[in-house]
C-alpha positions as CSV (number, residue, x, y, z in Angstrom):
1,M,-91.1,-46.6,191.2
2,S,-89.3,-43.9,189.1
3,S,-85.8,-45.3,187.8
4,Q,-84.2,-42.3,188.9
5,W,-83.9,-43.1,192.5
6,P,-82.8,-46.6,194.6
7,T,-85.3,-49.3,195.6
8,I,-86.6,-47.6,198.7
9,E,-87.6,-50.7,201.3
10,Y,-89.1,-48.3,204.4
11,R,-89.7,-50.3,207.8
12,D,-92.7,-48.6,210.0
13,E,-91.1,-48.7,213.4
14,T,-94.3,-47.0,215.9
15,M,-95.4,-50.0,217.6
16,R,-91.6,-50.8,218.2
17,E,-89.2,-47.7,218.0
18,G,-91.4,-45.4,219.3
19,M,-94.4,-47.8,221.5
20,Q,-90.4,-48.7,223.6
21,I,-90.2,-45.2,224.9
22,E,-94.1,-44.2,225.7
23,S,-95.8,-45.3,228.7
24,S,-95.7,-48.9,229.8
25,D,-99.6,-48.2,229.8
26,I,-101.1,-47.6,226.6
27,S,-103.7,-50.2,227.5
28,L,-104.0,-53.0,225.1
29,D,-106.3,-52.2,223.2
30,D,-105.6,-48.7,221.7
31,K,-102.3,-50.5,220.3
32,V,-104.8,-53.2,218.5
33,R,-106.2,-50.0,217.2
34,L,-103.2,-48.8,215.4
35,L,-101.5,-52.1,214.8
36,D,-105.0,-52.5,212.5
37,A,-105.2,-48.7,211.2
38,L,-101.4,-49.3,210.1
39,G,-102.1,-52.3,208.4
40,E,-104.6,-50.5,205.8
41,T,-102.2,-47.9,204.7
42,G,-100.6,-49.6,202.5
43,L,-97.3,-49.6,204.1
44,P,-96.0,-53.2,202.8
45,R,-93.6,-53.3,205.8
46,I,-94.4,-53.0,209.7
47,V,-92.5,-54.0,212.8
48,V,-95.0,-55.0,215.4
49,G,-93.0,-54.7,218.6
50,S,-90.2,-56.8,219.9
51,F,-89.7,-59.5,221.7
52,V,-87.3,-59.0,224.5
53,S,-87.6,-58.7,228.9
54,S,-89.9,-57.2,230.2
55,R,-88.5,-56.3,233.1
56,Y,-86.0,-53.5,230.8
57,T,-89.0,-52.9,227.7
58,P,-92.0,-52.8,230.1
59,Q,-93.8,-51.3,226.7
60,M,-93.1,-54.9,224.8
61,A,-95.2,-56.8,227.7
62,R,-97.7,-57.8,226.1
63,I,-96.6,-58.2,222.3
64,E,-98.2,-61.4,222.2
65,E,-101.5,-60.6,223.4
66,V,-101.2,-58.0,220.7
67,L,-100.3,-60.3,218.3
68,E,-103.1,-62.4,219.1
69,R,-105.7,-60.2,218.8
70,F,-104.8,-57.5,215.8
71,T,-106.6,-57.8,212.0
72,P,-102.8,-58.8,210.1
73,N,-103.7,-57.7,206.7
74,P,-102.4,-60.1,203.8
75,N,-100.8,-57.4,201.9
76,V,-98.3,-56.6,204.7
77,I,-94.9,-58.2,206.0
78,Y,-95.2,-58.0,209.6
79,T,-91.7,-58.4,211.4
80,A,-90.6,-57.6,214.9
81,L,-87.3,-57.5,216.6
82,L,-86.3,-60.9,217.6
83,V,-83.0,-60.0,219.5
84,N,-81.6,-63.8,220.9
85,R,-82.7,-67.6,220.8
86,R,-85.3,-67.0,223.3
87,S,-87.2,-64.1,221.5
88,Y,-87.1,-66.5,218.4
89,E,-88.6,-68.7,219.8
90,R,-91.7,-66.7,221.6
91,A,-92.1,-65.2,217.7
92,Q,-92.6,-68.7,216.2
93,R,-96.6,-68.8,217.5
94,F,-97.1,-66.3,215.5
95,V,-95.6,-67.2,212.7
96,P,-97.5,-66.8,210.3
97,P,-99.3,-63.8,209.9
98,L,-95.7,-62.9,211.8
99,T,-92.3,-62.8,209.0
100,I,-89.1,-64.0,210.6
101,E,-86.8,-62.9,208.2
102,D,-82.9,-64.7,208.0
103,D,-81.6,-61.3,207.6
104,R,-77.6,-60.8,206.8
105,P,-75.9,-61.3,210.2
106,F,-73.7,-58.0,211.0
107,L,-70.6,-56.5,212.5
108,N,-71.9,-53.6,214.2
109,A,-69.6,-51.7,216.8
110,H,-70.5,-47.5,217.9
111,L,-68.2,-45.3,217.6
112,C,-69.2,-43.5,220.8
113,D,-68.1,-46.2,224.0
114,V,-69.9,-44.1,226.3
115,F,-72.9,-44.6,224.2
116,T,-72.7,-48.3,224.1
117,R,-72.0,-48.7,228.4
118,R,-75.2,-47.0,228.5
119,N,-76.9,-48.7,226.4
120,F,-75.5,-52.3,226.3
121,N,-73.6,-52.5,229.3
122,R,-70.4,-53.1,227.4
123,S,-67.2,-51.3,225.6
124,Q,-66.7,-50.7,222.0
125,E,-63.3,-53.0,223.0
126,E,-66.2,-55.7,224.1
127,E,-68.1,-55.1,220.7
128,F,-65.3,-55.9,218.6
129,A,-64.9,-58.4,220.9
130,S,-68.4,-59.9,220.0
131,W,-67.5,-60.5,216.1
132,P,-64.9,-63.3,215.8
133,A,-67.8,-65.5,217.6
134,I,-70.8,-63.7,215.2
135,V,-68.4,-64.6,212.3
136,E,-68.0,-68.7,213.1
137,D,-71.7,-68.8,213.7
138,A,-72.6,-67.4,209.6
139,K,-69.8,-69.5,209.1
140,S,-71.7,-73.1,210.7
141,R,-74.9,-71.9,209.4
142,G,-73.0,-71.1,205.8
143,V,-74.6,-67.6,205.3
144,A,-74.0,-66.6,202.0
145,E,-73.6,-62.9,202.6
146,A,-73.6,-60.1,204.9
147,E,-73.6,-57.0,206.3
148,I,-71.5,-53.9,208.0
149,R,-71.9,-51.4,210.1
150,V,-71.3,-48.7,212.4
151,A,-73.2,-47.0,214.9
152,A,-73.5,-43.8,216.3
153,A,-72.2,-42.1,213.3
154,W,-72.1,-38.7,212.5
155,G,-71.8,-37.8,216.5
156,S,-72.9,-38.4,220.3
157,N,-74.2,-36.2,222.6
158,F,-71.4,-37.5,225.3
159,V,-68.2,-36.9,223.3
160,G,-69.1,-34.9,220.2
161,E,-68.8,-35.1,216.9
162,F,-67.2,-38.1,214.8
163,S,-65.6,-37.9,210.9
164,L,-65.5,-40.0,208.0
165,D,-62.3,-41.3,208.5
166,Q,-63.2,-42.8,211.8
167,R,-66.4,-44.3,210.2
168,M,-64.5,-46.2,207.4
169,D,-62.4,-47.3,209.7
170,I,-64.9,-49.2,211.9
171,L,-66.5,-49.9,208.0
172,E,-62.9,-51.2,206.8
173,R,-62.2,-53.5,209.7
174,A,-65.5,-55.2,210.0
175,H,-65.1,-55.5,206.2
176,T,-62.3,-57.3,206.1
177,V,-63.4,-59.9,208.9
178,W,-65.9,-60.6,206.8
179,H,-63.5,-61.0,203.4
180,E,-60.8,-63.5,205.5
181,A,-64.4,-65.0,207.0
182,G,-64.7,-66.1,203.3
183,I,-68.2,-64.3,203.4
184,P,-69.2,-61.3,201.1
185,V,-70.8,-57.8,202.0
186,T,-73.5,-56.6,200.5
187,S,-75.1,-54.2,202.6
188,V,-73.8,-51.6,205.1
189,G,-75.8,-50.7,208.2
190,I,-75.1,-46.5,209.6
191,L,-77.0,-46.1,212.3
192,D,-77.6,-42.4,214.0
193,P,-79.1,-43.0,217.5
194,M,-78.1,-39.5,218.8
195,A,-79.6,-37.7,216.0
196,W,-76.5,-36.0,214.8
197,C,-76.8,-36.4,210.8
198,L,-77.0,-34.3,208.4
199,P,-77.7,-34.3,204.5
200,H,-74.6,-33.2,203.3
201,H,-72.8,-36.2,205.3
202,V,-75.3,-39.1,204.4
203,E,-74.2,-37.9,201.3
204,E,-70.9,-38.3,201.8
205,Q,-71.0,-41.6,203.9
206,L,-72.4,-43.1,201.2
207,I,-70.7,-42.2,197.9
208,A,-67.4,-43.1,199.6
209,V,-68.5,-46.6,200.8
210,K,-69.7,-47.2,196.7
211,E,-66.4,-45.7,195.8
212,R,-64.8,-48.4,198.0
213,W,-66.5,-51.5,197.9
214,P,-68.9,-50.9,194.4
215,H,-70.1,-54.1,195.1
216,I,-72.4,-52.9,197.6
217,R,-75.6,-52.3,196.7
218,R,-77.8,-52.1,199.5
219,F,-77.8,-49.2,202.1
220,Y,-79.7,-49.4,205.7
221,L,-79.5,-46.1,207.3
222,H,-81.7,-46.0,210.7
223,L,-82.2,-42.3,211.7
224,H,-82.7,-40.3,214.7
225,N,-84.7,-36.6,214.5
226,A,-83.7,-35.1,217.8
227,R,-82.2,-32.3,215.7
228,G,-85.0,-32.2,212.7
229,M,-82.7,-33.6,209.8
230,S,-83.6,-37.2,209.6
231,L,-85.9,-36.4,206.4
232,P,-83.5,-34.1,204.7
233,S,-80.7,-37.0,205.1
234,A,-83.2,-40.0,203.7
235,Y,-83.6,-37.7,200.8
236,A,-80.1,-37.0,200.8
237,A,-79.3,-40.9,200.2
238,M,-81.8,-40.9,197.6
239,R,-79.7,-38.8,195.5
240,A,-76.3,-40.1,196.8
241,L,-77.4,-43.8,195.5
242,T,-78.6,-44.9,191.6
243,P,-81.6,-47.1,190.7
244,D,-79.7,-50.4,191.1
245,D,-78.9,-49.9,195.2
246,T,-81.7,-50.5,197.7
247,L,-82.0,-47.8,200.4
248,V,-83.5,-49.5,203.4
249,L,-84.9,-46.7,205.7
250,D,-86.8,-47.0,209.1
251,G,-89.7,-44.2,210.7
252,T,-92.4,-44.2,212.2
253,V,-96.2,-42.7,212.4
254,G,-95.8,-38.8,213.9
255,G,-91.9,-39.0,213.8
256,I,-92.4,-40.9,218.0
257,G,-89.6,-42.8,219.0
258,G,-86.7,-42.3,221.2
259,C,-83.7,-43.7,223.6
260,P,-83.7,-43.4,227.0
261,Y,-79.9,-43.7,226.6
262,C,-79.3,-40.7,224.1
263,G,-79.8,-38.0,227.2
264,T,-82.2,-36.3,224.4
265,G,-85.5,-38.8,225.6
266,R,-88.8,-38.7,223.0
267,A,-87.4,-35.2,221.7
268,T,-85.0,-38.2,220.0
269,G,-87.6,-38.7,217.7
270,M,-87.8,-40.4,213.9
271,M,-88.6,-39.2,210.4
272,A,-92.4,-39.1,210.6
273,T,-93.2,-41.7,208.6
274,E,-96.8,-39.8,206.7
275,D,-94.4,-37.1,205.8
276,F,-91.6,-39.3,204.0
277,F,-94.3,-40.6,201.8
278,H,-95.8,-37.2,201.4
279,M,-92.2,-36.4,199.7
280,L,-92.0,-39.7,197.6
281,E,-96.0,-38.5,196.2
282,G,-94.6,-34.8,195.4
283,M,-91.3,-36.3,193.9
284,G,-93.9,-38.2,191.2
285,V,-92.3,-41.8,193.5
286,E,-95.4,-44.2,193.0
287,T,-95.5,-46.3,196.8
288,G,-99.0,-47.5,196.9
289,V,-99.1,-46.1,200.5
290,D,-102.2,-44.1,201.3
291,V,-101.1,-40.2,202.7
292,A,-104.2,-39.8,204.1
293,K,-105.0,-42.6,205.7
294,L,-101.1,-42.4,207.9
295,I,-102.1,-38.7,208.7
296,D,-105.8,-41.0,210.5
297,C,-102.9,-43.1,212.5
298,A,-101.3,-40.2,213.2
299,W,-104.7,-38.1,214.9
300,L,-105.5,-41.7,216.4
301,L,-101.6,-42.3,217.7
302,E,-102.2,-38.3,219.7
303,E,-105.1,-39.5,220.8
304,I,-103.0,-42.8,222.3
305,I,-100.3,-40.9,223.8
306,G,-102.3,-37.6,224.5
307,R,-99.7,-35.4,223.3
308,P,-99.2,-33.7,219.7
309,T,-96.6,-35.9,217.7
310,F,-94.0,-34.4,215.6
311,G,-94.6,-34.7,212.5
312,A,-96.0,-31.8,209.7
313,V,-98.0,-33.4,207.2
314,S,-100.8,-34.3,210.0
315,K,-100.7,-31.3,211.1
316,A,-100.8,-28.7,208.0
317,G,-102.3,-31.4,205.9
318,P,-100.7,-32.3,202.5
319,R,-100.4,-29.8,199.8
320,P,-103.6,-29.3,198.5
321,M,-102.2,-30.1,194.8
322,S,-106.0,-29.6,192.6
323,P,-108.9,-27.0,192.9
324,E,-110.8,-29.2,194.5
325,T,-108.9,-29.7,197.4
326,W,-107.5,-25.8,197.8
327,F,-107.9,-23.7,200.3
328,D,-110.8,-21.6,200.8
329,P,-109.4,-17.7,200.4
330,N,-112.6,-16.9,202.6
331,M,-112.0,-18.8,205.6
332,P,-111.4,-17.3,208.7
333,F,-108.2,-16.6,210.6
334,V,-106.7,-20.4,211.5
335,E,-104.6,-20.7,214.4
336,T,-104.6,-23.5,216.4
337,L,-103.6,-26.6,215.4
338,D,-106.8,-28.0,216.0
339,Q,-108.2,-25.3,213.6
340,A,-106.1,-26.8,210.9
341,R,-107.6,-29.4,210.5
342,H,-110.3,-28.3,208.3
343,F,-108.6,-29.9,205.3
344,K,-109.1,-33.0,206.3
345,L,-112.3,-32.1,208.4
346,G,-113.5,-29.8,206.8
347,P,-115.4,-25.7,207.9
348,D,-116.3,-26.5,211.2
349,S,-112.6,-27.5,212.3
350,Y,-112.4,-23.3,212.1
351,D,-116.1,-22.0,212.7
352,G,-116.3,-19.3,214.8
353,G,-113.4,-18.0,214.1
354,I,-111.6,-14.0,214.4
355,Y,-112.9,-12.7,210.3
356,P,-111.6,-9.5,209.8
357,W,-112.0,-8.6,206.1
358,R,-114.3,-6.2,205.1
359,E,-115.6,-7.9,201.3
360,P,-115.4,-11.5,200.3
361,I,-112.3,-12.7,199.1
362,S,-111.7,-14.0,195.2
363,S,-108.4,-13.3,193.0
364,P,-108.2,-14.5,189.3
365,Q,-105.7,-16.8,190.2
366,R,-108.7,-19.2,190.7
367,P,-111.1,-20.5,188.8
368,D,-114.6,-18.8,188.0
369,S,-116.4,-21.2,189.6
370,M,-114.6,-20.5,192.5
371,R,-113.6,-17.5,192.5
C-alpha cells in the first residue's frame, strides 16, 4: 500500500451483514457458490456469517452446512460473528478454515437509547451497566489492550443528530474505565447503523480522537449507506489518518445489508466492496483484489436475490483506462442496465439498440487504428 495512506484492513461482510437482511429461503447451494466466488477475488478477509440463534436470525440457520460444503482459499482469513460462549463452541468445529480471532475487548454504548432498546431490548444505561463485567473478564484473562466504541455515532432516525461532544463523552467515559483497570486502549470503534455519516464529520471525529489520545493507532469504522455517504466517508477517513495508523472497514458486495431495527430495512445498505476497491485501484493503492471478479460476485448475488444491488461499478464497469477497454464510439444507444454490461460481456449486450447517426463516428482523440 502507498506510504501516503493508512494500512487498510477490509472485512467483506456479504455473507453476514448482507445476508442477514435477505430472505431465509436462499438456498444452501447459492450461499456456497457465492462464498466460493468471494474467496477467489483476492479479498484477504471474509466474514462467513454468524453463529446466532436461528429464532432471531433465520438467515444464519444453516451456517454449519455452508462451512461444511464451501471450498476455502488458503490465502483468505475466514471469520464469523461470535456473540457468546455457545457460538464459540459451535464455531470450534470449523477451525480451520475458520479463524477465531482474539479481538480486543471493547466497551460500547449507543448514543441512541431508542435504537439500543429496539435492537438489544435494553436501555443505554443498561449498556453502561454491563461495562464492569466486561472489564473484570478482560482482567481475568490478562488481556493486554482494549477498544473503546460509540455506536449510532452520528445520528438516529428516531431522535436526530448527535454532536462531536456527545461522541467524545462516551469515548472518554469508556477510556477512563479501561485506564482505571490498568488496560491500555489501542483502538477506537465508531459505528453508524442508521447511516448518518458524512465525510466532514468522519474526518472531524478521527482528528479529535488522534488529538485526544495520540497513542491510539487503530480505527474501526462500521458505516452504513442509506444516504450514499459510506464510500466518501471511508475516503475522508483515509485522508484524516496517517501511514502509522490502521483503518478497519466493513462492506459488502453490491452494498447489500440492512437493519430491521433502523426503519430503513434493506435500504440501509453498506459500502459496496467492488466500489471501494475500484476507488483504491484508481488511487494507485495496491490491494491484490481483482475488481473484475468482484463484479462477477455482484452479478451472481443479483441472480441469487432476484434484484439489482446498490453497487455502482458492477453496473457501469470500471473506468476504461486503456485504448483496449475504451467504449466503441459506434455503439448504439445504451439505455438499460443489461445493455450497460457490454463492458464485460461485449457488443452482444446492446445488439439491436437504436442507432441514429448518419455515418460512423471517428475522432482525432482516438489512435489512428481505432478511428
